[in-house]
C-alpha positions as CSV (number, residue, x, y, z in Angstrom):
1,M,38.8,-8.6,-35.4
2,E,40.7,-8.1,-32.1
3,N,38.5,-5.2,-31.0
4,K,35.3,-7.2,-31.9
5,S,36.5,-10.1,-29.7
6,K,37.3,-7.7,-26.9
7,K,33.8,-6.2,-27.0
8,I,32.3,-9.7,-26.9
9,Y,34.4,-10.5,-23.9
10,Q,33.5,-7.4,-22.1
11,M,29.8,-7.8,-22.7
12,P,29.1,-10.5,-20.1
13,A,30.9,-8.4,-17.5
14,R,28.8,-5.3,-18.2
15,L,25.7,-7.4,-18.2
16,N,26.7,-9.0,-14.9
17,T,26.8,-5.5,-13.3
18,L,23.5,-4.6,-14.9
19,I,21.8,-7.8,-13.8
20,N,23.0,-7.5,-10.3
21,F,21.7,-3.9,-10.2
22,I,18.3,-5.1,-11.3
23,A,18.6,-8.0,-8.8
24,G,19.3,-5.5,-6.0
25,L,16.4,-3.3,-7.2
26,T,14.1,-6.4,-7.3
27,Y,15.2,-7.5,-3.8
28,G,14.5,-4.0,-2.5
29,V,11.0,-3.8,-4.1
30,F,9.9,-7.1,-2.6
31,A,11.5,-6.5,0.8
32,W,10.4,-2.9,1.3
33,G,8.5,-1.6,-1.8
34,I,5.4,-3.7,-1.4
35,D,5.2,-2.8,2.3
36,A,5.5,0.9,1.4
37,F,2.7,0.6,-1.3
38,L,0.3,-1.1,1.1
39,L,1.0,1.3,3.9
40,L,0.5,4.2,1.6
41,R,-3.0,2.9,0.9
42,S,-3.6,2.7,4.6
43,N,-2.8,6.3,5.4
44,Y,0.5,5.5,7.1
45,T,3.0,8.2,8.0
46,L,5.9,8.4,5.6
47,P,5.3,4.9,4.2
48,W,8.3,5.0,1.9
49,L,10.8,5.7,4.7
50,K,12.2,2.2,5.0
51,L,12.4,1.7,1.3
52,L,14.4,5.0,0.9
53,I,16.8,4.0,3.7
54,A,17.3,0.3,2.6
55,L,17.2,0.3,-1.2
56,V,20.6,1.9,-2.0
57,P,22.6,-0.4,0.5
58,A,20.8,-3.5,-0.9
59,I,21.7,-2.6,-4.5
60,L,25.4,-1.7,-3.6
61,I,25.9,-5.0,-1.6
62,I,24.4,-7.2,-4.4
63,I,26.4,-5.4,-7.2
64,S,29.6,-5.7,-5.1
65,A,29.0,-9.4,-4.4
66,G,28.2,-10.1,-8.1
67,R,31.4,-8.4,-9.3
68,L,33.5,-10.1,-6.7
69,A,32.0,-13.5,-7.3
70,A,32.6,-13.1,-11.1
71,K,36.3,-12.9,-10.4
72,Y,36.4,-16.5,-9.1
73,N,36.1,-19.6,-11.2
74,H,35.7,-21.9,-8.2
75,I,32.1,-22.5,-7.2
76,V,33.0,-22.6,-3.5
77,M,34.5,-19.1,-3.6
78,K,31.5,-17.8,-5.4
79,T,29.2,-19.4,-2.8
80,L,31.2,-17.9,0.1
81,V,30.9,-14.4,-1.5
82,W,27.1,-14.7,-1.7
83,V,26.8,-16.1,1.8
84,A,28.7,-13.1,3.1
85,A,26.6,-10.7,1.1
86,A,23.4,-12.3,2.3
87,S,24.4,-12.3,5.9
88,V,25.6,-8.7,5.9
89,L,22.4,-7.5,4.1
90,C,20.1,-9.4,6.5
91,A,21.9,-7.9,9.6
92,L,21.7,-4.5,8.0
93,N,18.0,-4.9,7.2
94,A,17.3,-5.8,10.8
95,L,18.9,-2.5,11.9
96,I,17.1,-0.5,9.2
97,A,13.7,-2.0,9.8
98,F,13.7,-1.2,13.5
99,Q,16.4,0.9,15.1
100,G,17.1,2.8,11.9
101,T,13.4,3.5,11.2
102,E,12.8,4.5,14.8
103,A,15.7,7.0,14.7
104,A,14.5,8.5,11.4
105,Y,11.0,9.0,12.7
106,K,12.3,10.6,15.9
107,L,14.3,13.0,13.7
108,L,11.5,13.8,11.3
109,L,8.6,13.8,13.8
110,P,10.0,15.2,17.1
111,E,6.6,15.9,18.6
112,I,5.8,12.2,18.9
113,G,9.2,10.6,18.4
114,G,9.7,10.1,22.2
115,R,6.8,7.7,22.3
116,L,8.2,5.3,19.7
117,N,9.9,2.1,20.8
118,Y,10.8,-0.4,18.1
119,V,12.9,-2.7,20.3
120,A,11.6,-6.3,20.5
121,T,14.9,-8.1,20.8
122,E,13.8,-11.8,21.0
123,G,11.1,-11.3,18.3
124,I,13.6,-9.7,16.0
125,K,16.3,-12.3,16.6
126,S,14.0,-15.3,15.9
127,R,12.8,-13.7,12.6
128,L,16.4,-12.7,11.7
129,F,17.6,-16.3,12.0
130,I,14.9,-17.5,9.6
131,I,15.7,-14.6,7.2
132,I,19.4,-15.3,7.2
133,I,19.0,-19.0,6.5
134,M,16.5,-18.5,3.6
135,T,18.3,-15.5,2.1
136,N,21.6,-17.4,2.1
137,I,20.0,-20.3,0.1
138,L,18.3,-17.9,-2.3
139,F,21.3,-15.6,-2.8
140,I,23.6,-18.6,-3.5
141,L,21.2,-20.0,-6.1
142,G,20.4,-16.5,-7.6
143,G,24.0,-15.4,-7.4
144,L,25.4,-18.5,-9.2
145,L,22.8,-18.1,-11.9
146,T,23.9,-14.5,-12.6
147,D,26.9,-15.9,-14.5
148,L,24.7,-17.9,-16.8
149,A,22.3,-15.0,-17.2
150,S,25.1,-12.6,-18.1
151,E,26.3,-14.9,-20.8
152,A,22.9,-15.8,-22.2
153,P,22.5,-12.7,-24.5
154,V,25.8,-13.6,-26.1
155,T,25.4,-17.4,-26.4
156,S,21.6,-17.6,-27.1
157,S,20.2,-17.2,-30.5
158,G,16.6,-16.4,-29.6
159,T,15.0,-13.8,-27.4
160,F,13.4,-16.3,-25.0
161,G,16.8,-18.0,-24.7
162,W,18.4,-15.0,-23.0
163,I,15.3,-13.5,-21.3
164,F,14.4,-16.6,-19.4
165,P,17.8,-17.1,-17.6
166,I,17.7,-13.5,-16.4
167,L,14.1,-13.7,-15.1
168,F,14.8,-17.1,-13.5
169,C,17.8,-15.5,-11.7
170,L,15.9,-12.5,-10.6
171,A,13.1,-14.7,-9.1
172,F,15.5,-15.9,-6.4
173,F,16.3,-12.3,-5.3
174,A,12.6,-11.5,-5.4
175,A,11.9,-14.5,-3.1
176,A,14.6,-13.4,-0.7
177,G,13.0,-9.9,-0.5
178,F,9.6,-11.6,0.1
179,I,11.1,-13.5,3.0
180,T,12.3,-10.3,4.6
181,D,8.9,-8.6,4.1
182,A,7.0,-11.7,5.4
183,N,9.1,-11.8,8.6
184,F,9.8,-8.1,9.4
185,N,6.9,-6.2,7.9
186,A,3.8,-8.3,7.2
187,E,2.4,-8.8,10.8
188,L,2.9,-5.2,11.8
189,R,1.5,-4.0,8.5
190,E,-1.6,-6.1,9.0
191,N,-2.3,-4.3,12.3
192,V,-2.0,-0.9,10.7
193,I,-4.3,-1.9,7.7
194,S,-6.8,-3.4,10.0
195,I,-7.0,-0.3,12.3
196,D,-7.4,1.9,9.2
197,N,-10.1,-0.3,7.8
198,Q,-12.0,-0.3,11.1
199,I,-11.9,3.5,11.2
200,D,-13.5,3.5,7.8
201,E,-16.1,1.0,8.9
202,A,-16.9,3.1,12.0
203,A,-17.3,6.2,9.9
204,Q,-19.7,4.5,7.4
205,N,-21.8,2.8,10.1
206,M,-22.4,5.8,12.4
207,Q,-25.7,6.6,10.5
208,K,-26.6,2.9,10.1
209,K,-29.4,1.2,12.0
210,N,-29.6,-2.3,13.2
211,L,-25.9,-2.6,14.0
212,T,-24.3,-5.9,15.0
213,E,-22.6,-6.0,18.4
214,W,-19.2,-5.9,16.8
215,E,-20.1,-2.8,14.8
216,Q,-21.4,-1.1,17.9
217,R,-18.1,-1.8,19.8
218,I,-16.0,-0.4,16.9
219,I,-18.1,2.8,16.7
220,Q,-17.9,3.3,20.5
221,R,-14.1,2.9,20.6
222,F,-13.6,5.5,18.0
223,T,-16.4,8.0,18.6
224,K,-15.3,8.6,22.2
225,L,-12.1,10.2,20.7
226,D,-14.3,13.1,19.5
227,V,-12.5,13.4,16.2
228,D,-13.6,13.5,12.5
229,L,-13.4,9.9,11.5
230,Q,-14.1,10.8,7.8
231,G,-11.4,13.5,7.7
232,K,-7.7,13.2,7.0
233,R,-5.7,10.9,9.2
234,N,-2.2,9.4,9.5
235,L,-1.2,6.2,11.3
236,L,2.1,5.3,12.8
237,I,3.3,2.2,14.8
238,E,4.2,3.3,18.3
239,S,5.4,0.0,19.7
240,F,4.8,-3.8,19.5
241,D,5.3,-7.0,21.4
242,E,7.8,-9.8,20.8
243,S,5.3,-11.8,18.7
244,F,4.5,-8.8,16.5
245,S,0.8,-9.7,17.0
246,Q,0.1,-6.8,19.4
247,A,0.9,-3.2,18.5
248,R,0.1,0.3,19.7
249,I,-0.9,2.5,16.8
250,L,-0.7,6.3,16.9
251,I,-3.3,8.1,14.8
252,N,-3.1,11.8,13.8
253,F,-6.6,13.1,13.1
254,N,-5.8,16.6,11.8
255,D,-3.3,17.4,14.6
256,V,-5.4,15.6,17.2
257,W,-3.5,12.5,18.3
258,A,-4.9,9.2,19.5
259,E,-3.5,5.9,20.5
260,C,-5.1,2.5,19.7
261,L,-4.2,-0.9,20.8
262,S,-4.4,-3.6,18.0
263,L,-4.6,-7.2,19.0
264,N,-4.1,-9.4,16.0
265,G,-5.7,-6.7,13.9
266,R,-8.6,-6.0,16.2
267,V,-9.0,-2.7,18.1
268,G,-8.6,-3.4,21.8
269,S,-8.9,0.2,23.1
270,C,-8.4,3.8,22.0
271,E,-7.6,6.9,23.9
272,R,-7.0,10.5,23.0
273,L,-3.5,11.9,23.6
274,E,-2.5,15.3,24.9
275,L,0.9,16.1,23.3
């Protein structure tokens, strides 16, 4: 009887660790995984790099915060733990998304690494402030709910009764990840996706008659590069402005490099590079 009671007591603690692991994974997928998937579809260079760098720290921080918060019975102490975890994770994400990613690309792609510049101090700071505020709120709510979610399988009689609290808890971590993606990744990603789509459009319209003025401009900007627009290509962000709306995109057309300026997703100019 004593062993059975001990197992029942230990179950919520084990579930707490498991739920926090899943919460960390959920956060990482929404913060970096969606970005990686969309960039992969747009011929981006090493699209999974940020996810690989950021996922493990996110999981470890959330598991550690969950285990530490579970030791306190006072809601204020639990809240402070999750505030600290959210703030540390947000600051780490800012480093990973920009300086860390730039350093990794320079190490892995030395031939073009010297051209990369991911420093936009004011733009990053303004977005980081929003991310910290929203992530703190969502982590507090999601973190406090992990205790209820951990006990639900023991206290609930039906399947829905223990699945719903877990999913509800995870929704807050997913939302926190989405906030990070929306502020750090989305605008820059849209520039990449737009350039890649316009290359496809130029390749398809080259043989087309009765082109619109916009289609003619797109074709002219890419055909002057004298590359195979229908062949393999890899894109990479070179630099961006403080608003994230203007970005320079490097494009590798089978070892022939070009640079294109993207203005809110529209090709401004393109030129071939000699590396």
